[in-house]
TORZA-95850 format. One record per residue (C-alpha): residue number from 1; residue in three letters; x, y, z. Coordinates in pm, whole numbers, plus 32768, in hexadecimal, padded with zeros to 4 digits. Layout:
// residues N
<site NUM, "ALA", <X, Y, Z>>
...
***
This chain:
// residues 455
<site 1, "MET", <68AF, 285D, 8C2E>>
<site 2, "PRO", <699A, 297D, 8BDD>>
<site 3, "LEU", <6920, 2AD4, 8C43>>
<site 4, "LEU", <695A, 2BEB, 8B4C>>
<site 5, "ALA", <6A09, 2D2B, 8BB1>>
<site 6, "THR", <692E, 2E40, 8C3A>>
<site 7, "ALA", <68ED, 2F8C, 8B93>>
<site 8, "ASP", <69F9, 3080, 8B24>>
<site 9, "PRO", <6A7B, 3188, 8C1D>>
<site 10, "ILE", <699C, 32A0, 8B9D>>
<site 11, "ALA", <6864, 31C6, 8BB0>>
<site 12, "ALA", <68CD, 3150, 8D08>>
<site 13, "ALA", <68F1, 32B7, 8D81>>
<site 14, "LEU", <6799, 3311, 8CFD>>
<site 15, "ALA", <6709, 31DB, 8DA3>>
<site 16, "ARG", <6799, 3241, 8EF3>>
<site 17, "VAL", <66F7, 3399, 8ED0>>
<site 18, "GLN", <65A6, 32F6, 8E8F>>
<site 19, "ILE", <65DA, 3207, 8FB2>>
<site 20, "ARG", <6621, 3329, 909D>>
<site 21, "ARG", <64E6, 33D9, 9026>>
<site 22, "SER", <641A, 329C, 906A>>
<site 23, "GLY", <6491, 3280, 91D1>>
<site 24, "GLY", <65EC, 31F4, 91A7>>
<site 25, "LYS", <6590, 3083, 91A8>>
<site 26, "TYR", <662B, 2F8E, 90B6>>
<site 27, "TYR", <6683, 2E1D, 90B2>>
<site 28, "GLN", <67D8, 2E07, 9157>>
<site 29, "GLY", <6817, 2C92, 9151>>
<site 30, "SER", <68CD, 2BBF, 9053>>
<site 31, "LEU", <680C, 2BA1, 8F0E>>
<site 32, "GLU", <68A0, 2A48, 8ED5>>
<site 33, "ALA", <6818, 29DB, 9028>>
<site 34, "LEU", <66C6, 2A78, 8FD6>>
<site 35, "MET", <66B8, 29B4, 8E92>>
<site 36, "ALA", <6705, 2872, 8F4B>>
<site 37, "THR", <65F6, 28BC, 904D>>
<site 38, "MET", <64F7, 28FF, 8F3C>>
<site 39, "ARG", <654B, 27BA, 8E8B>>
<site 40, "SER", <652B, 26F2, 8FCE>>
<site 41, "GLN", <63C6, 276D, 8FFD>>
<site 42, "LEU", <634B, 26E1, 8EB2>>
<site 43, "HIS", <62D9, 2584, 8E50>>
<site 44, "GLY", <636E, 24BE, 8D2E>>
<site 45, "LYS", <62B3, 254B, 8C03>>
<site 46, "GLN", <62CA, 26AC, 8C8F>>
<site 47, "VAL", <6442, 2675, 8CA8>>
<site 48, "ASP", <6448, 2613, 8B38>>
<site 49, "LEU", <63C6, 276F, 8AE2>>
<site 50, "PHE", <64A9, 281D, 8BDC>>
<site 51, "ASP", <65E4, 276C, 8B61>>
<site 52, "ASP", <65AB, 27BA, 89F2>>
<site 53, "ILE", <664B, 2908, 89A4>>
<site 54, "THR", <66AD, 28AF, 8840>>
<site 55, "SER", <6568, 285F, 8787>>
<site 56, "PRO", <64E7, 299B, 86DE>>
<site 57, "GLU", <637D, 2920, 86E8>>
<site 58, "ILE", <62E5, 2841, 87F3>>
<site 59, "GLY", <6181, 27C5, 8809>>
<site 60, "VAL", <60FC, 2740, 8953>>
<site 61, "VAL", <5FBD, 2672, 8942>>
<site 62, "ALA", <5F3A, 261E, 8A9B>>
<site 63, "GLY", <5E20, 257D, 8B5D>>
<site 64, "TYR", <5D60, 2630, 8C6D>>
<site 65, "GLY", <5E26, 2667, 8DAB>>
<site 66, "SER", <5F6D, 25FC, 8D0A>>
<site 67, "GLY", <6017, 2741, 8D72>>
<site 68, "LYS", <604D, 27E9, 8C24>>
<site 69, "THR", <5FFE, 2949, 8CA1>>
<site 70, "ILE", <60F2, 2920, 8DC1>>
<site 71, "ALA", <61F1, 289E, 8CC7>>
<site 72, "ASP", <61AF, 29D4, 8BF3>>
<site 73, "ALA", <61EB, 2AB5, 8D22>>
<site 74, "TYR", <6338, 2A12, 8D74>>
<site 75, "LYS", <639B, 2A1F, 8C05>>
<site 76, "ALA", <6347, 2B93, 8BF8>>
<site 77, "ILE", <642D, 2BD6, 8D20>>
<site 78, "GLN", <6540, 2AFF, 8C8D>>
<site 79, "LEU", <6534, 2BB4, 8B40>>
<site 80, "SER", <652C, 2D03, 8BF4>>
<site 81, "ILE", <6674, 2CA6, 8C9D>>
<site 82, "LEU", <6712, 2C20, 8B60>>
<site 83, "ASN", <66AF, 2D5E, 8AA5>>
<site 84, "PRO", <6719, 2E69, 8BA1>>
<site 85, "GLY", <6687, 2FBF, 8B62>>
<site 86, "PHE", <6596, 2F4C, 8A53>>
<site 87, "VAL", <641D, 2F25, 8A36>>
<site 88, "GLY", <635F, 2DDD, 8A16>>
<site 89, "ALA", <61EB, 2DA6, 89E3>>
<site 90, "VAL", <60E2, 2CBB, 8A68>>
<site 91, "LEU", <5FA1, 2CA6, 899D>>
<site 92, "GLU", <5E55, 2C24, 8A1D>>
<site 93, "PRO", <5D24, 2BFE, 8938>>
<site 94, "THR", <5C70, 2D28, 89D7>>
<site 95, "TYR", <5CC6, 2E41, 8AC2>>
<site 96, "GLY", <5BD5, 2DA9, 8BBE>>
<site 97, "MET", <5CAD, 2C70, 8BC3>>
<site 98, "VAL", <5DE2, 2D49, 8BF5>>
<site 99, "GLU", <5D3F, 2DD0, 8D2F>>
<site 100, "GLU", <5CA9, 2C8D, 8DAE>>
<site 101, "ILE", <5DB3, 2B8D, 8D51>>
<site 102, "TRP", <5F05, 2C20, 8CFF>>
<site 103, "LEU", <5F39, 2D44, 8DEE>>
<site 104, "PRO", <5EE6, 2C8E, 8F34>>
<site 105, "LYS", <5FA5, 2B55, 8ECD>>
<site 106, "PHE", <60D9, 2C16, 8E62>>
<site 107, "GLU", <60E1, 2CE8, 8F9E>>
<site 108, "GLU", <60B3, 2BAD, 9071>>
<site 109, "VAL", <61F0, 2B1E, 8FD5>>
<site 110, "LEU", <62B2, 2C64, 8FF4>>
<site 111, "ASP", <6259, 2C7A, 9165>>
<site 112, "ARG", <62B4, 2B0E, 919D>>
<site 113, "LEU", <640C, 2B4A, 9106>>
<site 114, "GLU", <642C, 2C9A, 91BA>>
<site 115, "ILE", <6475, 2D56, 907A>>
<site 116, "PRO", <642F, 2ECE, 90A5>>
<site 117, "TYR", <635A, 2F6A, 8F98>>
<site 118, "THR", <629C, 30A3, 8F41>>
<site 119, "PHE", <6141, 307E, 8EB0>>
<site 120, "GLU", <60D6, 3185, 8DB6>>
<site 121, "ARG", <5F7E, 3192, 8D19>>
<site 122, "GLY", <5F28, 324B, 8BDD>>
<site 123, "LYS", <5DDD, 322B, 8B26>>
<site 124, "ASN", <5DC5, 30B2, 8AEE>>
<site 125, "THR", <5F43, 30A5, 8AEE>>
<site 126, "PRO", <5FB5, 3026, 8C43>>
<site 127, "GLU", <6126, 2FE2, 8C6F>>
<site 128, "HIS", <6215, 2F69, 8D7A>>
<site 129, "VAL", <6373, 2FF7, 8D94>>
<site 130, "LEU", <6452, 2EF5, 8E3C>>
<site 131, "HIS", <6575, 2F84, 8F04>>
<site 132, "PHE", <66C4, 2ED1, 8F07>>
<site 133, "ASP", <6821, 2F41, 8F64>>
<site 134, "GLY", <6890, 301D, 8E45>>
<site 135, "PHE", <6761, 2FFA, 8D61>>
<site 136, "ASN", <65EB, 3001, 8D44>>
<site 137, "SER", <651F, 2F25, 8C5A>>
<site 138, "THR", <63B8, 2F68, 8BFA>>
<site 139, "VAL", <629C, 2E6F, 8BC9>>
<site 140, "VAL", <616E, 2F03, 8B17>>
<site 141, "ALA", <601A, 2E59, 8AFF>>
<site 142, "ARG", <5F3E, 2E7C, 89CC>>
<site 143, "SER", <5E00, 2DEE, 8932>>
<site 144, "LEU", <5E14, 2D0B, 8801>>
<site 145, "GLU", <5CBC, 2D72, 878A>>
<site 146, "ASN", <5D32, 2EDC, 8780>>
<site 147, "TYR", <5E63, 2E7F, 86B4>>
<site 148, "LYS", <5E4A, 2FC1, 85EA>>
<site 149, "ARG", <5EB5, 3078, 8725>>
<site 150, "ILE", <5FF8, 2FB7, 8742>>
<site 151, "VAL", <60D5, 30E8, 8728>>
<site 152, "GLY", <61EE, 3188, 87EC>>
<site 153, "PRO", <6351, 3111, 8832>>
<site 154, "ASP", <63D3, 2FD6, 8788>>
<site 155, "TRP", <63DA, 2E98, 8856>>
<site 156, "ALA", <64E5, 2D98, 88A9>>
<site 157, "TRP", <63E6, 2C80, 88DC>>
<site 158, "SER", <6273, 2C35, 88E4>>
<site 159, "ILE", <6192, 2B3C, 8995>>
<site 160, "GLY", <602C, 2AFE, 8922>>
<site 161, "ASP", <5F3E, 2A51, 8A13>>
<site 162, "GLU", <5DFD, 2991, 89BF>>
<site 163, "VAL", <5E22, 29ED, 8852>>
<site 164, "ASP", <5D22, 28EC, 87DB>>
<site 165, "THR", <5C06, 29AA, 8881>>
<site 166, "VAL", <5C3E, 2AB1, 8772>>
<site 167, "LYS", <5BC9, 2A7C, 860D>>
<site 168, "ALA", <5CD9, 29E7, 8533>>
<site 169, "SER", <5CBB, 2B06, 843B>>
<site 170, "ILE", <5D03, 2C03, 8550>>
<site 171, "CYS", <5E28, 2B33, 85D2>>
<site 172, "ARG", <5EC6, 2B30, 8479>>
<site 173, "LYS", <5EAD, 2CAA, 845B>>
<site 174, "ALA", <5F24, 2CE6, 85BF>>
<site 175, "TYR", <604D, 2BFE, 8598>>
<site 176, "LYS", <60C3, 2CB9, 8466>>
<site 177, "LYS", <60CB, 2DF5, 8539>>
<site 178, "ILE", <6182, 2D3D, 8650>>
<site 179, "VAL", <6288, 2CB1, 8562>>
<site 180, "GLY", <62CD, 2E14, 84EF>>
<site 181, "ARG", <62FE, 2E93, 8653>>
<site 182, "VAL", <63E0, 2D83, 86E6>>
<site 183, "ARG", <652C, 2DFD, 865D>>
<site 184, "VAL", <6604, 2E8F, 8775>>
<site 185, "GLY", <66C1, 2E02, 889C>>
<site 186, "MET", <67A4, 2CD6, 88C3>>
<site 187, "ILE", <66B5, 2BAC, 88C2>>
<site 188, "ASN", <6583, 2BC8, 87E4>>
<site 189, "GLN", <6470, 2ACB, 8826>>
<site 190, "LYS", <6301, 2AC1, 87C7>>
<site 191, "ILE", <6237, 29D5, 88A2>>
<site 192, "ASN", <60C7, 2981, 887D>>
<site 193, "SER", <6010, 28A8, 8978>>
<site 194, "SER", <5EAB, 282B, 897A>>
<site 195, "THR", <5DBB, 2722, 89E9>>
<site 196, "PRO", <5D6B, 266F, 88A1>>
<site 197, "GLU", <5C1D, 26DD, 8813>>
<site 198, "GLY", <5C0B, 25F2, 86EB>>
<site 199, "PHE", <5CDD, 2629, 85B5>>
<site 200, "GLN", <5CFF, 27A1, 85CF>>
<site 201, "TRP", <5E22, 2892, 859B>>
<site 202, "HIS", <5EFF, 27EF, 86A3>>
<site 203, "TYR", <5EE4, 26A0, 85F1>>
<site 204, "GLU", <5F22, 2747, 84A3>>
<site 205, "MET", <6062, 27E3, 8529>>
<site 206, "TYR", <60F2, 26CE, 8600>>
<site 207, "GLY", <6033, 2587, 85DE>>
<site 208, "SER", <5FF2, 2560, 846B>>
<site 209, "GLU", <60DB, 24AE, 837B>>
<site 210, "ALA", <612D, 25FC, 82D8>>
<site 211, "GLY", <616A, 26AC, 8424>>
<site 212, "GLN", <6255, 25A1, 84A4>>
<site 213, "THR", <6338, 25C4, 8376>>
<site 214, "VAL", <6380, 2737, 83B4>>
<site 215, "PRO", <64EB, 275E, 8428>>
<site 216, "GLY", <650D, 27E5, 858A>>
<site 217, "ARG", <63A8, 2794, 85EC>>
<site 218, "ARG", <6368, 26AC, 8714>>
<site 219, "LEU", <6233, 2617, 87BC>>
<site 220, "ILE", <6225, 25C7, 8931>>
<site 221, "ARG", <60F8, 2505, 89B4>>
<site 222, "MET", <6087, 2520, 8B1F>>
<site 223, "SER", <5F85, 2438, 8BB9>>
<site 224, "SER", <5EB6, 247A, 8CED>>
<site 225, "ASP", <5F5E, 2342, 8D79>>
<site 226, "ASP", <60AF, 23F5, 8D6C>>
<site 227, "ASN", <6047, 24D7, 8E8A>>
<site 228, "PRO", <608F, 2421, 8FD3>>
<site 229, "HIS", <5FBE, 251D, 9097>>
<site 230, "LEU", <5E6E, 24BE, 8FFC>>
<site 231, "SER", <5D8B, 23EA, 90D7>>
<site 232, "ALA", <5CE8, 22A1, 907D>>
<site 233, "SER", <5B93, 234B, 9098>>
<site 234, "PHE", <5BF7, 243A, 8F80>>
<site 235, "PHE", <5C27, 2315, 8E92>>
<site 236, "ASP", <5AEA, 2269, 8F0F>>
<site 237, "GLU", <5A21, 239F, 8EB7>>
<site 238, "MET", <5ABE, 23AB, 8D5E>>
<site 239, "GLU", <5A5F, 2240, 8D1F>>
<site 240, "LYS", <58F8, 2283, 8D89>>
<site 241, "ASN", <58BF, 23BF, 8CC1>>
<site 242, "TYR", <5985, 239F, 8B7D>>
<site 243, "THR", <5954, 22CF, 8A46>>
<site 244, "GLU", <5A69, 21EB, 89CF>>
<site 245, "GLU", <5AD9, 22EE, 88CF>>
<site 246, "GLU", <5AD6, 2405, 89D1>>
<site 247, "LEU", <5BAE, 2336, 8ABD>>
<site 248, "ILE", <5CAC, 22FF, 89A9>>
<site 249, "ALA", <5CC2, 2478, 897C>>
<site 250, "TYR", <5C89, 2508, 8AD6>>
<site 251, "ARG", <5D40, 2404, 8BA5>>
<site 252, "HIS", <5E4B, 2379, 8AC1>>
<site 253, "GLY", <5E8F, 24B2, 89F6>>
<site 254, "GLN", <5E61, 240E, 88A5>>
<site 255, "TYR", <5DC2, 24A1, 876F>>
<site 256, "VAL", <5C73, 23FF, 8720>>
<site 257, "ASN", <5B3F, 2465, 865D>>
<site 258, "LEU", <5A51, 2507, 8758>>
<site 259, "ALA", <595D, 2591, 8658>>
<site 260, "THR", <57F8, 2512, 864C>>
<site 261, "GLY", <581B, 23EF, 855F>>
<site 262, "ARG", <5935, 238B, 8479>>
<site 263, "VAL", <58D0, 2387, 830D>>
<site 264, "TRP", <599C, 224F, 82BC>>
<site 265, "TYR", <594D, 219F, 8403>>
<site 266, "LYS", <5988, 203F, 837C>>
<site 267, "PHE", <5AF2, 208B, 8329>>
<site 268, "THR", <5C02, 201F, 841D>>
<site 269, "ARG", <5D78, 2007, 83EB>>
<site 270, "GLU", <5D7D, 1EAC, 8483>>
<site 271, "ARG", <5C7A, 1E27, 8392>>
<site 272, "ASN", <5CA6, 1EED, 8253>>
<site 273, "VAL", <5E17, 1F48, 8238>>
<site 274, "ARG", <5F03, 1E44, 81AB>>
<site 275, "PRO", <600F, 1E38, 809C>>
<site 276, "VAL", <5F87, 1E4D, 7F3A>>
<site 277, "GLU", <6065, 1E20, 7E09>>
<site 278, "TYR", <6008, 1E7F, 7CA6>>
<site 279, "CYS", <6059, 1D6F, 7BA9>>
<site 280, "ASP", <60B7, 1DCC, 7A46>>
<site 281, "GLY", <5F9A, 1D8F, 7957>>
<site 282, "GLU", <5E82, 1DD3, 7A50>>
<site 283, "THR", <5D82, 1EDB, 79F2>>
<site 284, "ILE", <5DA3, 2008, 7AD5>>
<site 285, "ILE", <5C69, 20A9, 7B61>>
<site 286, "LEU", <5CA9, 2219, 7BA7>>
<site 287, "GLY", <5BBD, 22E8, 7C7C>>
<site 288, "VAL", <5BEF, 2460, 7C4F>>
<site 289, "ASP", <5B78, 258F, 7D13>>
<site 290, "PHE", <5BAC, 26DD, 7C61>>
<site 291, "ASN", <5C15, 2816, 7D1F>>
<site 292, "VAL", <5CEB, 293C, 7CBA>>
<site 293, "GLY", <5E37, 290F, 7D6D>>
<site 294, "ASN", <5DC9, 27C8, 7E0B>>
<site 295, "THR", <5D6D, 26BD, 7D0D>>
<site 296, "ASN", <5D75, 255C, 7D9A>>
<site 297, "GLY", <5D85, 2404, 7CFE>>
<site 298, "ILE", <5D57, 22B1, 7DA6>>
<site 299, "ALA", <5DD9, 2184, 7CE3>>
<site 300, "MET", <5D4F, 2027, 7D1F>>
<site 301, "VAL", <5D1A, 1EDA, 7C77>>
<site 302, "ARG", <5BED, 1DF8, 7C7C>>
<site 303, "ARG", <5C2F, 1C93, 7CE7>>
<site 304, "GLY", <5AF0, 1BC7, 7CDA>>
<site 305, "ARG", <59F7, 1C68, 7DC8>>
<site 306, "GLU", <5B03, 1D36, 7E72>>
<site 307, "ALA", <5BAB, 1E86, 7E33>>
<site 308, "HIS", <5D1A, 1EAD, 7E8C>>
<site 309, "VAL", <5DA1, 2013, 7EA6>>
<site 310, "PHE", <5F16, 202D, 7E65>>
<site 311, "ALA", <5F66, 219F, 7E29>>
<site 312, "GLU", <5EF5, 2304, 7E6A>>
<site 313, "ILE", <5F58, 2430, 7D97>>
<site 314, "LYS", <5F37, 25A0, 7DE9>>
<site 315, "ALA", <5F70, 26A2, 7CD7>>
<site 316, "HIS", <5F38, 2814, 7C99>>
<site 317, "ASP", <5E41, 27DA, 7B7E>>
<site 318, "THR", <5DBB, 26D2, 7A92>>
<site 319, "GLU", <5ED6, 26F8, 7998>>
<site 320, "LYS", <5FDC, 26BD, 7AA6>>
<site 321, "LEU", <5F19, 2592, 7B23>>
<site 322, "GLY", <5F0C, 24F9, 79C9>>
<site 323, "GLN", <6081, 252D, 799D>>
<site 324, "GLU", <60CE, 2485, 7AE8>>
<site 325, "VAL", <5FE6, 2361, 7AA1>>
<site 326, "ARG", <608D, 231A, 7954>>
<site 327, "ARG", <61E9, 2347, 79E9>>
<site 328, "ARG", <619D, 2231, 7ADF>>
<site 329, "TRP", <60D9, 214A, 79FA>>
<site 330, "PRO", <612F, 21AB, 7893>>
<site 331, "ASP", <6094, 207E, 77E6>>
<site 332, "ALA", <5F7C, 2017, 78D0>>
<site 333, "LYS", <5E0F, 2010, 7870>>
<site 334, "ILE", <5D6A, 210E, 7953>>
<site 335, "LEU", <5BF7, 213B, 7991>>
<site 336, "GLY", <5BA4, 2290, 7A22>>
<site 337, "TYR", <5A8A, 22C4, 7B1A>>
<site 338, "PRO", <5A92, 243D, 7B54>>
<site 339, "ASP", <59A7, 2539, 7BE9>>
<site 340, "SER", <5896, 2556, 7AE0>>
<site 341, "SER", <589C, 26D1, 7AF4>>
<site 342, "GLY", <59F1, 26C2, 7A4E>>
<site 343, "GLY", <593D, 26AC, 7902>>
<site 344, "GLN", <58C8, 2813, 7928>>
<site 345, "ARG", <59F7, 28C4, 79BF>>
<site 346, "SER", <5B70, 28C4, 79D3>>
<site 347, "THR", <5C77, 28FD, 7ADF>>
<site 348, "ASN", <5D71, 299F, 79F4>>
<site 349, "SER", <5CFE, 29E4, 788F>>
<site 350, "THR", <5BE1, 2A09, 7798>>
<site 351, "ARG", <5BD5, 288C, 7770>>
<site 352, "THR", <5AFE, 27CD, 7864>>
<site 353, "ASP", <5BA4, 26FA, 796E>>
<site 354, "ILE", <5B17, 25B9, 78DD>>
<site 355, "ALA", <5B97, 2617, 7783>>
<site 356, "ILE", <5CF0, 264E, 7815>>
<site 357, "LEU", <5CEC, 24F5, 78B8>>
<site 358, "GLN", <5C8B, 245A, 776B>>
<site 359, "GLU", <5DBA, 24FE, 76C7>>
<site 360, "PHE", <5E8D, 2428, 77B0>>
<site 361, "ARG", <5DD7, 22ED, 773F>>
<site 362, "ILE", <5D05, 22DE, 787C>>
<site 363, "SER", <5BA7, 2269, 781C>>
<site 364, "ASN", <5A7C, 231D, 78AC>>
<site 365, "MET", <5998, 222F, 7969>>
<site 366, "SER", <58DA, 2338, 7A2F>>
<site 367, "PRO", <575E, 234A, 7A1D>>
<site 368, "ALA", <56A6, 247A, 7997>>
<site 369, "ALA", <567E, 24FB, 7AFC>>
<site 370, "ASN", <571C, 24A8, 7C49>>
<site 371, "PRO", <5654, 23B6, 7D1F>>
<site 372, "PRO", <55C4, 242B, 7E6C>>
<site 373, "VAL", <56D6, 2457, 7F6D>>
<site 374, "ARG", <562A, 236B, 8061>>
<site 375, "ASP", <5629, 2256, 7F5E>>
<site 376, "ARG", <579F, 2277, 7F27>>
<site 377, "ILE", <57DD, 2270, 809E>>
<site 378, "ASN", <5700, 2143, 80DA>>
<site 379, "THR", <579D, 207C, 7FC1>>
<site 380, "ALA", <5901, 20C3, 8034>>
<site 381, "ASN", <58B1, 2074, 81A1>>
<site 382, "ALA", <581A, 1F28, 8138>>
<site 383, "MET", <5956, 1EDE, 8073>>
<site 384, "PHE", <5A2C, 1F28, 81A4>>
<site 385, "CYS", <5963, 1E28, 826A>>
<site 386, "ASN", <5802, 1DA9, 8228>>
<site 387, "ALA", <5705, 1CFD, 8308>>
<site 388, "ALA", <57A0, 1BAC, 82B2>>
<site 389, "GLN", <58F1, 1C35, 832F>>
<site 390, "GLU", <5981, 1C28, 81D0>>
<site 391, "VAL", <5A9F, 1D1B, 8190>>
<site 392, "ARG", <5AA6, 1D72, 801F>>
<site 393, "LEU", <5B5C, 1EC0, 8017>>
<site 394, "VAL", <5CC7, 1ED0, 8087>>
<site 395, "ILE", <5DC8, 1FE7, 8072>>
<site 396, "ASP", <5F43, 1FDD, 805F>>
<site 397, "PRO", <5FF7, 2081, 818A>>
<site 398, "SER", <60A6, 2172, 809C>>
<site 399, "CYS", <5F59, 2229, 8067>>
<site 400, "LYS", <5F8C, 22EE, 81A7>>
<site 401, "GLY", <5EB9, 241B, 8145>>
<site 402, "LEU", <5D8D, 2347, 80E7>>
<site 403, "ILE", <5DA9, 227B, 8228>>
<site 404, "GLU", <5DB1, 23B6, 82FE>>
<site 405, "ASP", <5C88, 2449, 8244>>
<site 406, "LEU", <5BB9, 230D, 8277>>
<site 407, "GLU", <5C00, 231D, 83ED>>
<site 408, "GLN", <5BBD, 2492, 8412>>
<site 409, "HIS", <5A9E, 24E3, 8327>>
<site 410, "SER", <596C, 2534, 83FC>>
<site 411, "TYR", <580D, 25B8, 83D4>>
<site 412, "ASP", <57D3, 272A, 8410>>
<site 413, "GLU", <56CB, 27C6, 84F0>>
<site 414, "LYS", <55C7, 27A6, 83DB>>
<site 415, "GLY", <5607, 2632, 83B5>>
<site 416, "ASP", <56C0, 2653, 8269>>
<site 417, "PRO", <5822, 25D8, 8226>>
<site 418, "ASP", <5909, 26F3, 8293>>
<site 419, "LYS", <59AF, 27B8, 817C>>
<site 420, "GLU", <5A70, 28B0, 824E>>
<site 421, "GLY", <5B81, 27CB, 82D3>>
<site 422, "GLY", <5C07, 275F, 817F>>
<site 423, "ASN", <5BCD, 25EB, 81C1>>
<site 424, "ASP", <5AD1, 25BF, 80A7>>
<site 425, "HIS", <5BAB, 25D4, 7F6D>>
<site 426, "ARG", <5C60, 2486, 7F76>>
<site 427, "THR", <5B2E, 23D6, 8005>>
<site 428, "ASP", <5A5D, 245D, 7EE5>>
<site 429, "ALA", <5B5E, 23D8, 7DEF>>
<site 430, "LEU", <5B49, 2286, 7E9A>>
<site 431, "SER", <59CF, 2272, 7EAA>>
<site 432, "TYR", <5982, 22D4, 7D3F>>
<site 433, "PRO", <5A00, 218B, 7CA9>>
<site 434, "ILE", <599B, 20BA, 7DD6>>
<site 435, "HIS", <5832, 2128, 7DB3>>
<site 436, "ARG", <5831, 2110, 7C38>>
<site 437, "ILE", <58B8, 1FAC, 7C35>>
<site 438, "PHE", <582C, 1F16, 7D75>>
<site 439, "GLU", <56E7, 1FD3, 7DB8>>
<site 440, "VAL", <55AB, 1F1A, 7E1C>>
<site 441, "GLY", <5506, 1E7D, 7CEB>>
<site 442, "ARG", <5642, 1E78, 7C17>>
<site 443, "ALA", <56B9, 1D1C, 7BBD>>
<site 444, "ILE", <5820, 1CAA, 7BAF>>
<site 445, "ALA", <5823, 1CDA, 7A36>>
<site 446, "GLY", <57BC, 1E42, 7A67>>
<site 447, "LYS", <5654, 1E1B, 79F3>>
<site 448, "ALA", <5535, 1E81, 7AD1>>
<site 449, "VAL", <5479, 1D56, 7B5C>>
<site 450, "LYS", <5353, 1DB9, 7C33>>
<site 451, "GLY", <5331, 1D0E, 7D81>>
<site 452, "ILE", <549C, 1C9D, 7D9E>>
<site 453, "ARG", <5571, 1D25, 7EB8>>
<site 454, "LEU", <56E4, 1D03, 7E96>>
<site 455, "TYR", <573B, 1D64, 7FFC>>
***
């Protein structure tokens, strides 16, 4: 690993003045040798993080005891050396966690490596000045929850720890501030590590289909099993005290739904995802959920007693959705099953959303009012897999957004389907036609027949 040149002569002279004022101690050994020593003290997945000095954004998702905080400490020192004379930042969710987790761990590593430092404490703004031959580098510690106070000198790098213990909305706002600050130095990296707490901000950034397509963004996964220093009793206790889902997250470092109850609990990729092709001449069933800036359509066909989903469409408004639908299937017969409220409002004009769909030759099959949410959920879950183990609702792998939403959509604290995470739009578009066509008491021909269950 090539080591960059140290600071310019003026900065070096200023650093030596500060070193003399702090007692005259500085790291006098070879920085290349120090780097090699640091690397030798890490296990495999920690080395993956340490060796990567080219990815602008790195996410580390890790099980308990996997060593991510130690890896963060070594990475902070490495980036301090590679950005001589500059400031880098470590961000914990709260200032209490800065005090309890970061500061003692970081100083433990500094002492182990015999790197001289000066600790300076402002009001909730602790910082370590690391002393090397010819330069000083500063590592500041801040709170993510107090992101509005992220002010001061620009940074060369940042490391966020346990980011998923912070609300996703706060993480998004804080990260925007961080992106604006990391803009000086030689090697700019933004690293965020966390134990996975369901499908939160860390998943959104690094684990989701959308996150993984962002250039320069990388995900590193650490398992508790990667740490050779953990005892067998540690794993025994995990097995005794955690559910299967919690073990997937907290031991293996994998994203999994930890919320109390998945809405679409009968859906699984193994059972319900398989290739679906649309054949010319088939009638398309289009479920639509209206939202300004986020209108969604789910396209499927009915084959006997089954529904086969083959496409998802996301558009800014109803007009854009209609245009895209007709671009893809210009001559197809299309039956629309939209949100019934679309007959009273519009996402982009004085015309109602349903009227706009009809202008694109999409028939309106919606009832006068939306059915109860629970009924839609029950019908769709029974279609995914009923008591007789029949699978009657399948989805093409290309519908990545819908598949993720079905896996992640959970109930909120009140027991209602969550509407804050954004996982309800495509699932609503799916469940409108599924309920309308396959609900309890509705026969195959579409006429209500009391006493007949179709799932």
